[in-house]
C-alpha positions as CSV (number, residue, x, y, z in Angstrom):
1,X,-6.8,19.9,6.4
2,X,-4.5,17.7,4.6
3,X,-4.0,15.3,7.7
4,X,-7.9,15.1,7.9
5,X,-8.3,14.2,4.1
6,X,-5.6,11.6,4.4
7,X,-7.1,9.9,7.4
8,X,-10.8,10.2,6.0
9,X,-9.6,8.7,2.7
10,X,-7.6,5.7,4.5
11,X,-10.7,5.0,6.7
12,X,-13.4,5.3,4.3
13,X,-11.7,4.1,0.9
14,X,-8.7,2.0,1.5
15,X,-9.7,0.0,4.6
16,X,-13.3,-0.8,3.3
17,X,-11.7,-1.9,-0.1
18,X,-9.5,-4.4,1.5
19,X,-12.2,-5.7,3.8
20,X,-14.3,-6.2,0.8
21,X,-11.9,-8.7,-0.6
22,X,-12.7,-11.0,2.2
23,X,-9.4,-12.2,2.9
24,X,-7.0,-11.8,5.7
25,X,-4.8,-9.1,5.4
26,X,-2.0,-7.1,7.5
27,X,-1.2,-3.6,7.1
28,X,1.4,-1.0,8.4
29,X,0.8,2.6,7.9
30,X,3.3,5.5,8.2
31,X,3.3,9.3,7.3
32,X,2.5,9.1,3.7
33,X,2.7,5.3,2.8
34,X,1.1,2.0,3.7
35,X,1.7,-1.5,2.9
36,X,-0.8,-4.2,2.9
37,X,0.0,-8.0,2.8
38,X,-2.5,-10.7,2.0
39,X,-2.7,-14.4,0.8
40,X,-3.3,-14.7,-2.9
41,X,-3.7,-18.1,-4.4
42,X,-0.7,-19.9,-3.0
43,X,1.6,-16.6,-2.8
44,X,1.3,-13.1,-1.0
45,X,0.5,-10.0,-2.5
46,X,2.3,-6.9,-1.1
47,X,0.6,-3.7,-2.0
48,X,2.2,-0.6,-1.4
49,X,0.3,2.6,-1.2
50,X,1.3,6.2,-1.3
51,X,-0.6,9.3,-0.2
52,X,-0.8,12.0,-3.0
53,X,-1.8,15.5,-1.4
54,X,-4.6,17.6,-3.0
55,X,-3.6,19.4,-6.3
56,X,-0.6,17.3,-6.7
57,X,-0.2,15.8,-10.3
58,X,-0.1,12.0,-10.6
59,X,-0.7,9.2,-13.0
60,X,-0.9,6.6,-10.5
61,X,-4.3,4.6,-10.1
62,X,-6.4,4.6,-6.9
63,X,-6.8,1.1,-5.4
64,X,-10.1,0.3,-7.1
65,X,-9.0,1.3,-10.5
66,X,-5.7,-0.7,-10.1
67,X,-7.4,-4.0,-8.8
68,X,-10.0,-3.9,-11.3
69,X,-7.7,-2.9,-14.1
70,X,-9.5,0.5,-15.1
71,X,-7.5,2.8,-17.1
72,X,-6.6,5.9,-15.0
73,X,-6.0,9.3,-16.6
74,X,-3.4,11.6,-15.4
75,X,-4.8,14.1,-13.1
76,X,-4.4,16.4,-10.2
77,X,-5.1,14.5,-6.9
78,X,-8.1,15.1,-4.8
79,X,-6.0,14.0,-1.8
80,X,-5.9,10.1,-2.3
81,X,-4.0,6.9,-1.6
82,X,-2.8,5.4,-4.7
83,X,-1.0,2.3,-5.6
84,X,2.8,2.7,-5.9
85,X,3.4,-1.0,-6.6
86,X,2.2,-4.5,-6.3
87,X,4.3,-7.6,-5.8
88,X,3.4,-11.3,-5.7
89,X,6.0,-13.2,-3.6
90,X,6.3,-16.8,-2.3
91,X,5.3,-17.9,1.2
92,X,9.1,-18.4,2.3
93,X,10.0,-15.0,1.3
94,X,6.7,-13.6,3.1
95,X,8.0,-15.5,6.2
96,X,11.4,-14.0,6.2
97,X,9.8,-10.3,5.6
98,X,7.5,-11.0,8.6
99,X,10.4,-12.0,10.8
100,X,12.1,-8.7,10.3
101,X,12.4,-7.0,13.9
102,X,11.5,-3.2,13.5
103,X,14.1,-2.4,16.0
104,X,16.8,-3.5,13.9
105,X,15.8,-1.0,11.2
106,X,17.5,1.9,13.2
107,X,16.2,5.1,11.3
108,X,14.7,3.6,8.3
109,X,11.2,3.3,7.5
110,X,9.7,-0.1,7.8
111,X,7.9,0.1,4.5
112,X,10.9,1.7,2.7
113,X,13.0,-1.4,3.9
114,X,10.3,-4.1,2.8
115,X,10.1,-2.5,-0.5
116,X,13.8,-2.3,-1.0
117,X,14.2,-6.0,0.0
118,X,11.6,-7.2,-2.4
119,X,13.2,-5.2,-5.1
120,X,16.4,-7.1,-4.5
């Protein structure tokens, strides 16, 4: 049931939201995380999402609330994708991140690796 909710929310809420922005984006989706990258002005936005299962407490905003600066109240999740973090990075660093070969990551998650690289 939870897997179904996760996929449904991703396909009916997350993807349509990014399509609505009318800008080219790339995304990577793993078990309970997703990463979207897109051009923003002269830089790139990296949007890290996390899936919060039903009845799990969260204070993180969903995508619409985060992008439109709507205050989100702490709540029990209904089974939703929420924004973990958003970074704005330059095009040179974006090119470096895009060049990373997933085969070199060994047992590491691609999304976790990118997140750590940006935080450096």
